[in-house]
PyMOL Python script that loads the backbone (N, CA, C, O; Angstrom):
from pymol import cmd

cmd.read_pdbstr("""\
ATOM      1  N   UNK A   1     -14.771   8.213  13.312  1.00  0.00           N
ATOM      2  CA  UNK A   1     -14.001   7.546  12.313  1.00  0.00           C
ATOM      3  C   UNK A   1     -12.620   8.030  12.395  1.00  0.00           C
ATOM      4  O   UNK A   1     -12.329   9.220  12.276  1.00  0.00           O
ATOM      5  N   UNK A   2     -11.723   7.032  12.610  1.00  0.00           N
ATOM      6  CA  UNK A   2     -10.132   7.426  12.865  1.00  0.00           C
ATOM      7  C   UNK A   2      -9.634   7.599  11.621  1.00  0.00           C
ATOM      8  O   UNK A   2     -10.431   7.411  10.702  1.00  0.00           O
ATOM      9  N   UNK A   3      -8.409   7.940  11.317  1.00  0.00           N
ATOM     10  CA  UNK A   3      -7.703   8.460  10.385  1.00  0.00           C
ATOM     11  C   UNK A   3      -7.383   7.147   9.328  1.00  0.00           C
ATOM     12  O   UNK A   3      -7.283   7.367   8.121  1.00  0.00           O
ATOM     13  N   UNK A   4      -7.252   5.958   9.808  1.00  0.00           N
ATOM     14  CA  UNK A   4      -6.984   4.835   9.234  1.00  0.00           C
ATOM     15  C   UNK A   4      -8.447   4.502   8.378  1.00  0.00           C
ATOM     16  O   UNK A   4      -8.419   4.190   7.188  1.00  0.00           O
ATOM     17  N   UNK A   5      -9.579   4.602   9.073  1.00  0.00           N
ATOM     18  CA  UNK A   5     -10.854   4.165   8.507  1.00  0.00           C
ATOM     19  C   UNK A   5     -11.165   5.198   7.428  1.00  0.00           C
ATOM     20  O   UNK A   5     -11.722   4.777   6.415  1.00  0.00           O
ATOM     21  N   UNK A   6     -10.798   6.848   7.541  1.00  0.00           N
ATOM     22  CA  UNK A   6     -10.818   7.559   6.506  1.00  0.00           C
ATOM     23  C   UNK A   6     -10.061   7.242   5.429  1.00  0.00           C
ATOM     24  O   UNK A   6     -10.487   7.337   4.278  1.00  0.00           O
ATOM     25  N   UNK A   7      -8.832   6.824   5.747  1.00  0.00           N
ATOM     26  CA  UNK A   7      -7.807   6.661   4.407  1.00  0.00           C
ATOM     27  C   UNK A   7      -8.453   5.224   3.688  1.00  0.00           C
ATOM     28  O   UNK A   7      -8.504   5.211   2.458  1.00  0.00           O
ATOM     29  N   UNK A   8      -8.869   4.203   4.334  1.00  0.00           N
ATOM     30  CA  UNK A   8      -9.394   3.148   3.696  1.00  0.00           C
ATOM     31  C   UNK A   8     -10.600   3.434   2.998  1.00  0.00           C
ATOM     32  O   UNK A   8     -10.780   2.908   1.900  1.00  0.00           O
ATOM     33  N   UNK A   9     -11.476   4.222   3.504  1.00  0.00           N
ATOM     34  CA  UNK A   9     -12.666   4.583   2.924  1.00  0.00           C
ATOM     35  C   UNK A   9     -12.544   5.237   1.427  1.00  0.00           C
ATOM     36  O   UNK A   9     -13.177   4.963   0.407  1.00  0.00           O
ATOM     37  N   UNK A  10     -11.412   6.289   1.675  1.00  0.00           N
ATOM     38  CA  UNK A  10     -10.934   7.095   0.339  1.00  0.00           C
ATOM     39  C   UNK A  10     -10.205   6.127  -0.751  1.00  0.00           C
ATOM     40  O   UNK A  10     -10.324   6.283  -1.966  1.00  0.00           O
ATOM     41  N   UNK A  11      -9.376   5.029  -0.086  1.00  0.00           N
ATOM     42  CA  UNK A  11      -8.738   4.203  -1.183  1.00  0.00           C
ATOM     43  C   UNK A  11     -10.214   3.122  -1.627  1.00  0.00           C
ATOM     44  O   UNK A  11     -10.111   2.538  -2.705  1.00  0.00           O
ATOM     45  N   UNK A  12     -11.277   2.933  -0.959  1.00  0.00           N
ATOM     46  CA  UNK A  12     -12.196   2.215  -1.364  1.00  0.00           C
ATOM     47  C   UNK A  12     -12.717   2.950  -2.695  1.00  0.00           C
ATOM     48  O   UNK A  12     -12.747   2.363  -3.777  1.00  0.00           O
ATOM     49  N   UNK A  13     -13.087   4.163  -2.541  1.00  0.00           N
ATOM     50  CA  UNK A  13     -13.855   5.034  -3.582  1.00  0.00           C
ATOM     51  C   UNK A  13     -12.811   5.190  -4.606  1.00  0.00           C
ATOM     52  O   UNK A  13     -13.230   5.097  -5.760  1.00  0.00           O
ATOM     53  N   UNK A  14     -11.509   5.412  -4.457  1.00  0.00           N
ATOM     54  CA  UNK A  14     -10.741   5.420  -5.863  1.00  0.00           C
ATOM     55  C   UNK A  14     -10.401   4.013  -6.742  1.00  0.00           C
ATOM     56  O   UNK A  14     -10.077   3.960  -7.928  1.00  0.00           O
ATOM     57  N   UNK A  15     -10.573   2.906  -5.807  1.00  0.00           N
ATOM     58  CA  UNK A  15     -10.425   1.644  -6.527  1.00  0.00           C
ATOM     59  C   UNK A  15     -11.626   1.479  -7.199  1.00  0.00           C
ATOM     60  O   UNK A  15     -11.632   1.154  -8.387  1.00  0.00           O
ATOM     61  N   UNK A  16     -12.725   1.684  -6.519  1.00  0.00           N
ATOM     62  CA  UNK A  16     -14.150   1.621  -7.186  1.00  0.00           C
ATOM     63  C   UNK A  16     -13.937   2.159  -8.265  1.00  0.00           C
ATOM     64  O   UNK A  16     -13.956   1.420  -9.249  1.00  0.00           O
ATOM     65  N   UNK A  17     -13.669   3.576  -8.456  1.00  0.00           N
ATOM     66  CA  UNK A  17     -13.703   4.248  -9.658  1.00  0.00           C
ATOM     67  C   UNK A  17     -12.871   3.802 -10.598  1.00  0.00           C
ATOM     68  O   UNK A  17     -13.318   3.685 -11.739  1.00  0.00           O
ATOM     69  N   UNK A  18     -11.745   3.522 -10.374  1.00  0.00           N
ATOM     70  CA  UNK A  18     -10.453   3.045 -11.016  1.00  0.00           C
ATOM     71  C   UNK A  18     -11.112   1.720 -11.665  1.00  0.00           C
ATOM     72  O   UNK A  18     -10.909   1.620 -12.875  1.00  0.00           O
ATOM     73  N   UNK A  19     -11.742   0.857 -11.167  1.00  0.00           N
ATOM     74  CA  UNK A  19     -12.148  -0.586 -11.846  1.00  0.00           C
ATOM     75  C   UNK A  19     -13.615  -0.732 -12.111  1.00  0.00           C
ATOM     76  O   UNK A  19     -14.124  -1.830 -12.335  1.00  0.00           O
ATOM     77  N   UNK A  20     -14.322   0.449 -12.082  1.00  0.00           N
ATOM     78  CA  UNK A  20     -15.587   0.391 -12.199  1.00  0.00           C
ATOM     79  C   UNK A  20     -15.935  -0.512 -13.577  1.00  0.00           C
ATOM     80  O   UNK A  20     -16.921  -1.221 -13.371  1.00  0.00           O
ATOM     81  N   UNK A  21     -15.402  -0.662 -14.873  1.00  0.00           N
ATOM     82  CA  UNK A  21     -15.783  -1.065 -16.133  1.00  0.00           C
ATOM     83  C   UNK A  21     -15.514  -2.588 -15.682  1.00  0.00           C
ATOM     84  O   UNK A  21     -16.425  -3.411 -15.763  1.00  0.00           O
ATOM     85  N   UNK A  22     -14.160  -2.961 -15.176  1.00  0.00           N
ATOM     86  CA  UNK A  22     -13.657  -4.100 -14.976  1.00  0.00           C
ATOM     87  C   UNK A  22     -14.461  -5.209 -14.041  1.00  0.00           C
ATOM     88  O   UNK A  22     -14.203  -6.413 -14.061  1.00  0.00           O
ATOM     89  N   UNK A  23     -15.373  -4.655 -13.307  1.00  0.00           N
ATOM     90  CA  UNK A  23     -15.878  -5.360 -11.946  1.00  0.00           C
ATOM     91  C   UNK A  23     -17.340  -5.226 -12.228  1.00  0.00           C
ATOM     92  O   UNK A  23     -18.143  -5.651 -11.397  1.00  0.00           O
ATOM     93  N   UNK A  24     -17.839  -4.542 -13.587  1.00  0.00           N
ATOM     94  CA  UNK A  24     -19.239  -4.388 -13.653  1.00  0.00           C
ATOM     95  C   UNK A  24     -19.996  -5.942 -13.663  1.00  0.00           C
ATOM     96  O   UNK A  24     -21.002  -6.108 -12.973  1.00  0.00           O
ATOM     97  N   UNK A  25     -19.513  -6.909 -14.381  1.00  0.00           N
ATOM     98  CA  UNK A  25     -20.047  -8.204 -14.374  1.00  0.00           C
ATOM     99  C   UNK A  25     -20.349  -9.023 -13.065  1.00  0.00           C
ATOM    100  O   UNK A  25     -21.021 -10.053 -13.021  1.00  0.00           O
ATOM    101  N   UNK A  26     -19.678  -8.332 -11.902  1.00  0.00           N
ATOM    102  CA  UNK A  26     -19.851  -9.128 -10.700  1.00  0.00           C
ATOM    103  C   UNK A  26     -20.835  -8.529  -9.826  1.00  0.00           C
ATOM    104  O   UNK A  26     -21.113  -7.332  -9.890  1.00  0.00           O
ATOM    105  N   UNK A  27     -21.340  -9.295  -9.051  1.00  0.00           N
ATOM    106  CA  UNK A  27     -22.534  -9.065  -7.889  1.00  0.00           C
ATOM    107  C   UNK A  27     -22.110  -8.103  -7.264  1.00  0.00           C
ATOM    108  O   UNK A  27     -20.885  -8.067  -7.150  1.00  0.00           O
ATOM    109  N   UNK A  28     -22.882  -7.015  -6.649  1.00  0.00           N
ATOM    110  CA  UNK A  28     -22.360  -5.664  -5.846  1.00  0.00           C
ATOM    111  C   UNK A  28     -21.831  -6.449  -4.633  1.00  0.00           C
ATOM    112  O   UNK A  28     -20.879  -5.850  -4.134  1.00  0.00           O
ATOM    113  N   UNK A  29     -22.131  -7.575  -4.007  1.00  0.00           N
ATOM    114  CA  UNK A  29     -21.488  -8.422  -2.814  1.00  0.00           C
ATOM    115  C   UNK A  29     -19.719  -8.803  -3.258  1.00  0.00           C
ATOM    116  O   UNK A  29     -18.701  -8.684  -2.577  1.00  0.00           O
ATOM    117  N   UNK A  30     -19.897  -9.251  -4.564  1.00  0.00           N
ATOM    118  CA  UNK A  30     -18.410  -9.885  -4.944  1.00  0.00           C
ATOM    119  C   UNK A  30     -17.354  -8.624  -5.404  1.00  0.00           C
ATOM    120  O   UNK A  30     -16.126  -8.703  -5.442  1.00  0.00           O
ATOM    121  N   UNK A  31     -18.203  -7.426  -5.747  1.00  0.00           N
ATOM    122  CA  UNK A  31     -17.511  -6.166  -5.893  1.00  0.00           C
ATOM    123  C   UNK A  31     -16.946  -5.715  -4.497  1.00  0.00           C
ATOM    124  O   UNK A  31     -15.753  -5.443  -4.363  1.00  0.00           O
ATOM    125  N   UNK A  32     -17.864  -5.647  -3.446  1.00  0.00           N
ATOM    126  CA  UNK A  32     -17.175  -4.986  -2.278  1.00  0.00           C
ATOM    127  C   UNK A  32     -16.099  -5.963  -1.951  1.00  0.00           C
ATOM    128  O   UNK A  32     -15.046  -5.489  -1.526  1.00  0.00           O
ATOM    129  N   UNK A  33     -16.204  -7.318  -2.090  1.00  0.00           N
ATOM    130  CA  UNK A  33     -15.313  -8.314  -1.590  1.00  0.00           C
ATOM    131  C   UNK A  33     -13.783  -8.160  -2.518  1.00  0.00           C
ATOM    132  O   UNK A  33     -12.702  -8.257  -1.937  1.00  0.00           O
ATOM    133  N   UNK A  34     -13.856  -7.971  -3.647  1.00  0.00           N
ATOM    134  CA  UNK A  34     -12.783  -7.684  -4.337  1.00  0.00           C
ATOM    135  C   UNK A  34     -12.235  -6.456  -3.957  1.00  0.00           C
ATOM    136  O   UNK A  34     -11.058  -6.528  -3.604  1.00  0.00           O
ATOM    137  N   UNK A  35     -12.831  -5.172  -3.924  1.00  0.00           N
ATOM    138  CA  UNK A  35     -12.264  -4.117  -3.968  1.00  0.00           C
ATOM    139  C   UNK A  35     -11.603  -4.078  -2.341  1.00  0.00           C
ATOM    140  O   UNK A  35     -10.471  -3.623  -2.177  1.00  0.00           O
ATOM    141  N   UNK A  36     -12.404  -4.589  -1.183  1.00  0.00           N
ATOM    142  CA  UNK A  36     -11.761  -4.900  -0.021  1.00  0.00           C
ATOM    143  C   UNK A  36     -10.518  -5.447  -0.077  1.00  0.00           C
ATOM    144  O   UNK A  36      -9.548  -4.828   0.359  1.00  0.00           O
ATOM    145  N   UNK A  37     -10.404  -6.748  -0.657  1.00  0.00           N
ATOM    146  CA  UNK A  37      -9.098  -7.707  -0.972  1.00  0.00           C
ATOM    147  C   UNK A  37      -8.040  -6.647  -1.437  1.00  0.00           C
ATOM    148  O   UNK A  37      -6.983  -6.481  -0.827  1.00  0.00           O
ATOM    149  N   UNK A  38      -8.354  -6.018  -2.435  1.00  0.00           N
ATOM    150  CA  UNK A  38      -7.393  -5.078  -3.005  1.00  0.00           C
ATOM    151  C   UNK A  38      -6.692  -4.086  -2.218  1.00  0.00           C
ATOM    152  O   UNK A  38      -5.481  -3.864  -2.232  1.00  0.00           O
ATOM    153  N   UNK A  39      -7.540  -3.545  -1.567  1.00  0.00           N
ATOM    154  CA  UNK A  39      -7.073  -2.332  -0.702  1.00  0.00           C
ATOM    155  C   UNK A  39      -6.298  -3.070   0.540  1.00  0.00           C
ATOM    156  O   UNK A  39      -5.287  -2.480   0.921  1.00  0.00           O
ATOM    157  N   UNK A  40      -6.597  -4.133   1.137  1.00  0.00           N
ATOM    158  CA  UNK A  40      -5.871  -5.095   1.982  1.00  0.00           C
ATOM    159  C   UNK A  40      -4.465  -5.314   1.322  1.00  0.00           C
ATOM    160  O   UNK A  40      -3.400  -4.863   1.742  1.00  0.00           O
ATOM    161  N   UNK A  41      -4.626  -5.952   0.408  1.00  0.00           N
ATOM    162  CA  UNK A  41      -3.126  -6.164  -0.367  1.00  0.00           C
ATOM    163  C   UNK A  41      -2.228  -4.962  -0.581  1.00  0.00           C
ATOM    164  O   UNK A  41      -1.025  -4.924  -0.324  1.00  0.00           O
ATOM    165  N   UNK A  42      -3.061  -3.862  -1.150  1.00  0.00           N
ATOM    166  CA  UNK A  42      -2.195  -2.709  -1.435  1.00  0.00           C
ATOM    167  C   UNK A  42      -1.673  -2.054   0.154  1.00  0.00           C
ATOM    168  O   UNK A  42      -0.554  -1.549   0.249  1.00  0.00           O
ATOM    169  N   UNK A  43      -2.408  -2.113   1.093  1.00  0.00           N
ATOM    170  CA  UNK A  43      -1.680  -1.579   2.128  1.00  0.00           C
ATOM    171  C   UNK A  43      -0.606  -2.440   2.929  1.00  0.00           C
ATOM    172  O   UNK A  43       0.285  -2.035   3.676  1.00  0.00           O
ATOM    173  N   UNK A  44      -0.928  -3.705   2.575  1.00  0.00           N
ATOM    174  CA  UNK A  44       0.219  -4.846   3.094  1.00  0.00           C
ATOM    175  C   UNK A  44       1.518  -4.454   2.354  1.00  0.00           C
ATOM    176  O   UNK A  44       2.582  -4.320   2.960  1.00  0.00           O
ATOM    177  N   UNK A  45       1.390  -4.274   1.002  1.00  0.00           N
ATOM    178  CA  UNK A  45       2.615  -4.224   0.053  1.00  0.00           C
ATOM    179  C   UNK A  45       3.154  -2.813   0.563  1.00  0.00           C
ATOM    180  O   UNK A  45       4.366  -2.652   0.710  1.00  0.00           O
ATOM    181  N   UNK A  46       2.205  -1.749   0.842  1.00  0.00           N
ATOM    182  CA  UNK A  46       3.022  -0.604   0.903  1.00  0.00           C
ATOM    183  C   UNK A  46       3.670  -0.477   2.277  1.00  0.00           C
ATOM    184  O   UNK A  46       4.581   0.330   2.459  1.00  0.00           O
ATOM    185  N   UNK A  47       3.208  -1.267   3.245  1.00  0.00           N
ATOM    186  CA  UNK A  47       3.835  -1.317   4.775  1.00  0.00           C
ATOM    187  C   UNK A  47       4.983  -2.070   4.772  1.00  0.00           C
ATOM    188  O   UNK A  47       5.882  -1.873   5.590  1.00  0.00           O
ATOM    189  N   UNK A  48       5.044  -3.161   3.676  1.00  0.00           N
ATOM    190  CA  UNK A  48       6.513  -4.024   3.486  1.00  0.00           C
ATOM    191  C   UNK A  48       7.360  -3.215   2.920  1.00  0.00           C
ATOM    192  O   UNK A  48       8.516  -3.165   3.341  1.00  0.00           O
ATOM    193  N   UNK A  49       6.935  -2.425   1.852  1.00  0.00           N
ATOM    194  CA  UNK A  49       7.934  -1.580   1.205  1.00  0.00           C
ATOM    195  C   UNK A  49       8.582  -0.322   2.014  1.00  0.00           C
ATOM    196  O   UNK A  49       9.722   0.132   1.921  1.00  0.00           O
ATOM    197  N   UNK A  50       7.612   0.056   2.751  1.00  0.00           N
ATOM    198  CA  UNK A  50       8.057   1.342   3.899  1.00  0.00           C
ATOM    199  C   UNK A  50       8.865   0.763   4.763  1.00  0.00           C
ATOM    200  O   UNK A  50       9.752   1.471   5.240  1.00  0.00           O
ATOM    201  N   UNK A  51       8.780  -0.532   5.148  1.00  0.00           N
ATOM    202  CA  UNK A  51       9.762  -1.177   6.341  1.00  0.00           C
ATOM    203  C   UNK A  51      11.146  -1.528   5.577  1.00  0.00           C
ATOM    204  O   UNK A  51      12.240  -1.412   6.128  1.00  0.00           O
ATOM    205  N   UNK A  52      10.991  -1.918   4.401  1.00  0.00           N
ATOM    206  CA  UNK A  52      12.173  -2.235   3.368  1.00  0.00           C
ATOM    207  C   UNK A  52      13.083  -1.050   3.333  1.00  0.00           C
ATOM    208  O   UNK A  52      14.310  -1.105   3.420  1.00  0.00           O
ATOM    209  N   UNK A  53      12.334   0.062   3.193  1.00  0.00           N
ATOM    210  CA  UNK A  53      13.014   1.404   2.652  1.00  0.00           C
ATOM    211  C   UNK A  53      13.675   2.047   4.214  1.00  0.00           C
ATOM    212  O   UNK A  53      14.800   2.522   4.368  1.00  0.00           O
ATOM    213  N   UNK A  54      12.909   1.935   4.961  1.00  0.00           N
ATOM    214  CA  UNK A  54      13.392   2.263   6.355  1.00  0.00           C
ATOM    215  C   UNK A  54      14.791   1.494   6.835  1.00  0.00           C
ATOM    216  O   UNK A  54      15.603   2.017   7.597  1.00  0.00           O
ATOM    217  N   UNK A  55      14.921   0.293   6.316  1.00  0.00           N
ATOM    218  CA  UNK A  55      16.059  -0.317   7.194  1.00  0.00           C
ATOM    219  C   UNK A  55      16.965  -0.097   6.242  1.00  0.00           C
ATOM    220  O   UNK A  55      18.114   0.062   6.653  1.00  0.00           O
ATOM    221  N   UNK A  56      16.734  -0.024   4.732  1.00  0.00           N
ATOM    222  CA  UNK A  56      17.726   0.223   3.687  1.00  0.00           C
ATOM    223  C   UNK A  56      18.309   1.726   4.219  1.00  0.00           C
ATOM    224  O   UNK A  56      19.523   1.835   4.394  1.00  0.00           O
ATOM    225  N   UNK A  57      17.521   2.742   4.440  1.00  0.00           N
ATOM    226  CA  UNK A  57      17.860   3.925   4.957  1.00  0.00           C
ATOM    227  C   UNK A  57      18.812   4.078   6.223  1.00  0.00           C
ATOM    228  O   UNK A  57      19.716   4.911   6.295  1.00  0.00           O
ATOM    229  N   UNK A  58      18.511   3.235   7.126  1.00  0.00           N
ATOM    230  CA  UNK A  58      19.191   2.943   8.303  1.00  0.00           C
ATOM    231  C   UNK A  58      20.534   2.442   8.206  1.00  0.00           C
ATOM    232  O   UNK A  58      21.460   2.770   8.948  1.00  0.00           O
ATOM    233  N   UNK A  59      20.595   1.532   7.136  1.00  0.00           N
ATOM    234  CA  UNK A  59      21.767   0.685   6.880  1.00  0.00           C
ATOM    235  C   UNK A  59      22.612   1.658   6.122  1.00  0.00           C
ATOM    236  O   UNK A  59      23.814   1.533   6.357  1.00  0.00           O
ATOM    237  N   UNK A  60      22.287   2.599   5.268  1.00  0.00           N
ATOM    238  CA  UNK A  60      23.021   3.621   4.439  1.00  0.00           C
ATOM    239  C   UNK A  60      23.599   4.561   5.533  1.00  0.00           C
ATOM    240  O   UNK A  60      24.781   4.899   5.474  1.00  0.00           O
ATOM    241  N   UNK A  61      22.784   4.987   6.528  1.00  0.00           N
ATOM    242  CA  UNK A  61      23.175   5.838   7.409  1.00  0.00           C
ATOM    243  C   UNK A  61      24.256   5.480   8.336  1.00  0.00           C
ATOM    244  O   UNK A  61      25.132   6.258   8.717  1.00  0.00           O
ATOM    245  N   UNK A  62      24.114   4.058   8.724  1.00  0.00           N
ATOM    246  CA  UNK A  62      25.307   3.399   9.525  1.00  0.00           C
ATOM    247  C   UNK A  62      26.329   3.412   8.703  1.00  0.00           C
ATOM    248  O   UNK A  62      27.294   4.120   8.992  1.00  0.00           O
ATOM    249  N   UNK A  63      26.334   2.734   7.661  1.00  0.00           N
ATOM    250  CA  UNK A  63      27.597   2.867   6.686  1.00  0.00           C
ATOM    251  C   UNK A  63      28.151   4.092   6.432  1.00  0.00           C
ATOM    252  O   UNK A  63      29.376   4.128   6.310  1.00  0.00           O
ATOM    253  N   UNK A  64      27.528   5.093   6.328  1.00  0.00           N
ATOM    254  CA  UNK A  64      28.112   6.212   6.034  1.00  0.00           C
ATOM    255  C   UNK A  64      28.907   7.005   7.310  1.00  0.00           C
ATOM    256  O   UNK A  64      29.875   7.760   7.226  1.00  0.00           O
ATOM    257  N   UNK A  65      28.163   6.570   8.521  1.00  0.00           N
ATOM    258  CA  UNK A  65      28.708   7.080   9.746  1.00  0.00           C
ATOM    259  C   UNK A  65      29.990   6.488   9.845  1.00  0.00           C
ATOM    260  O   UNK A  65      30.951   7.224  10.066  1.00  0.00           O
ATOM    261  N   UNK A  66      30.145   5.287   9.717  1.00  0.00           N
ATOM    262  CA  UNK A  66      31.374   4.702   9.812  1.00  0.00           C
ATOM    263  C   UNK A  66      32.466   4.885   8.703  1.00  0.00           C
ATOM    264  O   UNK A  66      33.582   4.414   8.922  1.00  0.00           O
ATOM    265  N   UNK A  67      32.242   5.470   7.653  1.00  0.00           N
ATOM    266  CA  UNK A  67      33.066   5.708   6.678  1.00  0.00           C
ATOM    267  C   UNK A  67      32.978   4.638   5.534  1.00  0.00           C
ATOM    268  O   UNK A  67      34.014   4.612   4.870  1.00  0.00           O
ATOM    269  N   UNK A  68      32.040   3.769   5.138  1.00  0.00           N
ATOM    270  CA  UNK A  68      31.883   2.593   4.501  1.00  0.00           C
ATOM    271  C   UNK A  68      31.343   3.259   2.897  1.00  0.00           C
ATOM    272  O   UNK A  68      30.268   3.851   2.797  1.00  0.00           O
ATOM    273  N   UNK A  69      32.031   3.100   2.030  1.00  0.00           N
ATOM    274  CA  UNK A  69      31.277   3.547   0.661  1.00  0.00           C
ATOM    275  C   UNK A  69      30.187   2.412   0.291  1.00  0.00           C
ATOM    276  O   UNK A  69      30.325   1.191   0.230  1.00  0.00           O
ATOM    277  N   UNK A  70      29.253   3.088   0.104  1.00  0.00           N
ATOM    278  CA  UNK A  70      27.988   2.261  -0.360  1.00  0.00           C
ATOM    279  C   UNK A  70      27.515   2.305  -1.773  1.00  0.00           C
ATOM    280  O   UNK A  70      26.809   3.269  -2.073  1.00  0.00           O
ATOM    281  N   UNK A  71      27.757   1.520  -2.587  1.00  0.00           N
ATOM    282  CA  UNK A  71      27.375   1.567  -4.027  1.00  0.00           C
ATOM    283  C   UNK A  71      25.764   0.934  -4.140  1.00  0.00           C
ATOM    284  O   UNK A  71      25.144   0.003  -3.625  1.00  0.00           O
ATOM    285  N   UNK A  72      25.503   1.957  -5.072  1.00  0.00           N
ATOM    286  CA  UNK A  72      23.757   1.541  -5.272  1.00  0.00           C
ATOM    287  C   UNK A  72      23.742   1.121  -6.787  1.00  0.00           C
ATOM    288  O   UNK A  72      22.692   0.758  -7.317  1.00  0.00           O
TER     289      UNK A  72
END
""", "prot")
cmd.dss("prot")
cmd.show_as("cartoon", "prot")
cmd.util.cbc("prot")
cmd.orient("prot")
């Protein structure tokens, strides 16, 4: 099992515990589908935010290098 699989399994456990009461009425198959979808959405959002932050940091470093004042 690689690191990504271990991370996903850990997220599955955490999401399942956090949403235990909310998903009680769903079948076990539907619970698994919902948790998997939530994990995928979380990972995708996290990836997008990391990329945006990296670009923002790169732009800030570039602007500082050339002496441009950046207001936040």
